[in-house]
N, C-alpha and C positions, 0 to 999 in steps of 0.2 A: 575755835574755828573762825572767829570773826575776822582774823587777819586775811582770810581768803575771800571775803565777801565783796570787798570794794577795791579790786586791784587797780592801781594807778600806773601811768607810764606806758611804755611800749609792751605790747603783748608778746609773750614768749613764742617764738616761731618754731620751736622744736616739736617733734611729733609727740603728742600726748598719748595717754593710755587708750583713747578711743580710736587712734589710728592715724588721723590726719593732723597736720599742723594748722590749728585754728580754723580749719575749713569745715569741720563736721557740724558744729552748732553755731553757724554765723548769726542766726536770729537772736541769740542771746545778747548780741551787741546792740540790738534795737531798744533794749531797756534803758530808759533815761534816768533811772533811780528816783523818780518823782515821788513814789510812795503812795500813790492813789489806790494801789491794790491792797495796802496793809489793812485798812479798816473793813475790807470786804472778806478778808481771810480769817476763817474761824480758828485755825491753828495758831496764827499770830495773835489774834485777839485774846485767846485763852492763855498763851504762854508768854507773850511779849518778847519772844526770841526772834532775832532777825533771820536766823537760818530756818525758821519755821514759817517764813513768809514767801510769797511768790518771788519777790525781788531777791531775797536771800538764796532761795533754791536755784534760781537762774545762775547766780554767781558761784554757787557750789558746783553746779554742772560744768561751768566754764573752768573752774579751778581743776576739776578732774580731767577735763579735755586737755588742759595745758600742762598737766603733770605736777601741779602744785598741791594736789590733794589726792589721796587714794580713794578708790571706790568704796572701800570699807569705812573710811572716815566719813564719806558723804552719805552712807546708807541711812543713818538715823534721821537725817534731815529730809531725805527724799521719800523714805517709806512712810513717813507720817503725813504726807500730803493726801488729802481726801479726794483730790481731783474733781472738786465740785465746780470748778471753772468760773467761780464768782469774780476772779481777778480779770478775766478777759474782756467783759463788756465795758469796764471802767478804764481800761488801759488806753491812754491817748496815742500810744505808738502801735496799738493793735498787735502786741506781741502774742505769737501763737504758742502760749504756754503749754497747753496739753500736747501739741505736736512736738515741741522741743523735748518734753519729758519722754514721749514715746520714742523719739529718735535716740535719746540717751540710753534708755534701757535696751533698745534693739541693737545698739552698737557695742555694748559692753561685751568683753570676752566671756564665754560661757561660764568659766570658773568664777567670774565676778558678778554675774547676773543675779538679781534678787531671787530668793527661793520662792518658787511658785506656791501660792496658797493651796492647801489641801482641798479647799472648796472647788477650785478649778478642776481637779481630778475627779471629784464626786460628780460634777456637772458635765463631764465629757461624754457620757453615754446615757441613753434613756434608762437602761437597767439600773445604773448607779443612782440616777435621779430618783427613781421609784424607791430604791432601797433607802436613800437618805430621807425621803419623805416619810416612809413608814417608821424609821427609827425616831425621827423628830416627833411625829404624832404620838408614838408610844411613850416617849419620854415625858411629854406634856400630859397626856391623858392618865398615865399611871402615877403621876406625882413625883416620879424619880428626878425630873428636871429640877424641881425645887430642892430636893434633898442633895443632889450632887452639886447644885449651885452654891452650896455653903462652903465648898472646899476649893482650894487653889488648884490649878493656876488661874490667874485673872482672865485669861482669854477664854477658858472654858466657862467661867462664871458669866462672862458677858454674853457668850454664845447661847448658853442655856436660858438666861434671863430674856433673851430676845426672841425665843420661840413663841409664836403666836399663842395666845391664851386658849383659843379653841381651834387649833390647827386641824383643817379639814381638807380632804382632797376634792377636787372638782368632779362633778358627774360627767364632764365632757372629756373626751380623749381624741387623739389623732384619728383622722378619717371620719370624723363626725360631720353631719350636714343638717342644718336647721333651717327649714324654709320660712320665708317671711309670712307673717299673718296678714291675710288680705292681699291687697295690691302690692306687688314688689316695687319698692322705691329705690332700692340699691342692693348691691351684692358685695360682700366683703370677705376677705380671708383673715382669720384670727390666729395670732400667735398665742399658744397656750402658755409658753414660758416654762421655767423649771420650778422654782420655789413658789411662784404664783399659783401654779396648778396644784402642787403637792400640799401646800400649807395655807394658801389663801383661796381655796376652791370657791367659796361663796362670791368672791369678786368676779370670777369668770362666769359663774352661774347667773348672777344678777345682770352682768353685761350682756350675755346671750339673750336673756329674757327681755331686756330693754330693747335690744336691736330687733328681736323678733316682733315685738309689739309695735315698733316703729316702722314696720314694713321692710326690714332688711334681711336678706338671706345671708346666713353665716356658714362659711365653709371652714373647716379645720383640717387641712390636708396633713398627710404624714409629714412630720417635721423633725429636725434634729433636737437634741436635748436642750441645747443652750444657744443663745444668739451670739455669744462671744464677749459680752460686756464684762463679765467677771474676769476673763483672761486678760482683756485689754486693760482693765483697771489694775490688775496685778503686775503689769509690766510685760506681759507676753503678747505683744501686738500682733505678731505673725499668726499665732493661734487664734486670737480674737478676730482678726480680719477674715481668716478662712471660715470660722464658724458663722460670722455675719453673712458672708457670701452664700454659704450653704443654706442658711435659714431663709434668706431672701429668695433664693432660687426655688426652695420648696414652697414658699408662700405665694408666689406669683405665677403658678402654673396655669391659672385660669386667665385667659386674655380678656374676659369681660368683667373683671373686678373694678369696682369704684375706689377701693382703698384696701390697704393692709393695716389692720388695727393691732396695736400693742398696748396693753393696759398698764404695763410697768413704765414709769417715766424714765428710769435709767436705761432700760432696754430700748425704749423708743428713741432716746437721744443717741445711743450707740448705732442703731440701725439707720438712723437719719443720716449719719455720716457717709453711708454707702448706698444711698438711695437717690441717684441723680434725677429720677423721674418724680420724686416727691410724692410717692404713693403711700409711704408709711405715715400713719396718722395716729394721734392720741384719740381715744374713743370720744371724749367730751368735745374735742375740736371737730371731729367728724359729725357728731350729732348737731352741733351748733350750725355747721354748714348745711346739713341736710334739713334742719328745722324740725322741731318736735311737733308731733300731732297728738291731739287729745289734751284734756285739761289736766293741770297739775293739782294734786290734792295737798291739803295743808299738812305740814310736818312741824308741830309746835316745839321746836328744840333750838338750843344755841349750839352752833357748830363752829369750832376753831379750824380754819383751813390752813394747813401747812403748804407752803409753796416749795415743792421739791426742787433741789438745786438744778438738776438737768432740765427740768421743765422751765425754770426761770431763766437759765443762762444759755440753753441750747435749743430746747424744744419750742413748741408753739401752742401748748394746750391750756396754759393757766388762765388766760383771759376768758377763754370759752368756758372753762370750768366755773369760774366766778360768775359769769353772766348767766349760765343755766341755773346755778344754785340760787342766785339772787331772785330768780323768778318763782321759786317755790314759796307758796303762801305760808306765813307764820314761821318760816325758818330764818333765824337770825344768824348771819354769817359774820364771824369775827376774824379779822386779819391777823397774821403773825407780826408782832411788833419788831421782830428781828429777822425778817424774811431773808435778808442778805446772808445770814449766817447758816452754815451747814449744821445739820443735827449731829454729825460725827460718825455716821454709818460708813459712807465712802466705799461702797462695794464690800470687799472683805477687809478693809482697813480697820474696822472696829475690832477684828480679831487680832490683828498685828499690834494695835495700839489701844488696848482695852482701857487704860487709865484715861487717855485722851477722849475716847469714845464715851466713857461714863460721865466725864465732866461736861462735855458738849451736849450730850443727850439730856442731862438734867437741866442744863440751861435752856435748851429748846423747849422741853416739857413745861418748865416754869413759865416761859414766855407765852406759850400757847394757852396756858391755864389761868392767865391773869383775870379773865372775865368769867371764870367759873362755867365753862362750857359743859354741855351734856355729852358731847361726842367730839373726837378728833378726826380730821379728814386728811388723808395723804394719798397721792397717786403712785407712790413708790413703795414696793414691798420692803426694801431695806430700811427706809425711813419709818415705816410702820413697826418693824421689828425693833428699831432703836427706841421709838417712843414706848413700845411695850416694855423694854428693859428699863427705861427711865421711870416707869411707874413704880418699880420696886415692889415693896409689900404694902402699897397703899390700901387702906381699908375700903376705899371706894374707887377701884380702877375704872377708867373711862373706856367706853367702846372706841376702837380705832378702826375706821372704815376707809375704803376707797370712795372718792366722790361719786362714782357710778352707782354705788350701793345706796347713797342718799337720794340720788335721782330716781332710782327704782322705787324707793319708798313713796315718792310723790306720784309716780306713774302707775304703780301696781294696782290692779283692780281690787276693790274691797267689797 
């Protein structure tokens, strides 16, 4: 495929497979071939292959647009992209990589579009999300996940290994209302999420407790099953955008809200794209802005803090997370020595590319565990699942928590 990656000379003016002559993806030409994105790209660092880099993928899309490469030939290169967006902040030309990729998938003829991940179907309705949640919890609690995980295919092995060790549904559901304790300092709307509520229930439970104790009234209005991040990540931008708009409309029905809180870093980053009023916030960023009340109690542990890609490259919550946790007495916070590299989850990419996910997940887990931490912290459920899978059959698996859970340990009355 390398002959298609660095085309020289005059661009072919004939209509390509995407419909227009060179006009569909004009931003591809902004790439200067400088290569600054390469060291930030986890798939390139792991494979060393040019077509597994942002620069290479841009030219693969250009080759398809100009008819020099078929969509089928391009599919392995593009489907392996984790869409972590680590390439965008370092690009001197400010190439809108994720926007180009979204345009590309949107313009492909239906028969050539990538197959939608089954996960998108499961997350399309509340009923299916509840069913998926129950199946996942049963597989883990019954021990069947471990048994089935010994058999191929690799995608099933990776998916079963990623199931949270203690998958638990949240005690909160749509149309719940939790009043502030004492004087009301703020009022928020909380997105419950899909997998966050079904498998990471303690995250939402601890978040609501923190907010309540900090004088925040929490509303959980009736809301759609998914915010659209999974669909957008899988190449179905139209579905993803519609789900995002539906979610935001459901969450902002109260005119007196101070913020819309989203505990999942990936979902926060996705909704952030559709929130011109900037009301969508990561919980730790919101709490840092509000200011904590009450004394923080000692938590004598070493915690390795993973910087979720979308939090690092798109969102706004990581500095607040680090600042709040550094204030906890006796808590030693260890930074990720390879923070720029994705853990390999990439939405549902870890199911499409299980070998890649396994390699990158192990690398991330080893990097985080260099200082022998007691606990791993991550704001994204997909990253926590990937870290869970990467622990394998370790005789001493580490607890993997959301940072808000560590903050609640320091705030919780004893």
